[in-house]
N, C-alpha and C positions, 0 to 999 in steps of 0.2 A: 504494499499499499503506499503509495506514494503521499509527501506532504497536501500534495492538492486534493488527492482523494480524503485525507482525513479530514481536510478544512470544510469540504462539499457534506461529507458525511456528518459532521457534528451541527451545519447549517439546517442539513436535513432533518436531524434526529429531532432537534430544536422543535423544527414545524411541525413533526408528524405528532410530538408529545402535546405542546398544545392544541392540537386539532383531537388528537383523541382526548384529553381533557375537559374539552368542550363538549364532544360527543358525549361525556359520561356525567355531562354536568357536574363535573367539579369546578371548573370555571366558566363565568359566561363570557360570551364574543365581544363584549362591549369593557370587559374590564383589563384595567393598567395592565395587569400580567397577563394576559390573552395578547394582546396587542402587541406588548414589547417583545414577548417571544418569538412572535409574528414578523417584528420587526428584525431581531437581532438572527434570527433563523435565515429569514431571508437577504437580509445585507451576506450574512456568512456564504451561503450557500449560491449567489450572488459575486463574493471577490474566489469563489474557486471557479466559478465559469470563469472570470476574467482572466485568471491563472491557466483556465483550458483554453480559451478563445475562442469559447463556443457562445458564438453573437445570440442564437435563440434563449436561451437561459439565461443568458446578462439581461437580455429584457424584459421576460419573465420574471427573475429573483428580484429585478431591480427595483420592479414598478410594484411587487408586493412591497418591497420594502419601503417605498414612498408612500403609498397609499396605507400600510401601518405606519408610519410617522404621522400622516394625517388625521390618522385617529388617535393614536396619541394626545398630539394636538388639541383636537376637538373634545376628548375626554377629561383634559386638565382647565382646557376652555372652561367646562360646565362645571368644575369644582370649585 
């Protein structure tokens, strides 16, 4: 396993854990925890995609991170 693989694996794991916790009603989709896990996971996966120079996933994960960051902004704006 390369360093790039490890970075991507960590990012995807964070995303999947967040998804699982949401599906099992452990965290809500509009909670700071869920949004932060999505931001960190997508950002990490995006970074791994950049290291691999794989544009489709750079776009996907980059957009996911941006949308999650926007969600975090909205969350704290309403607090």
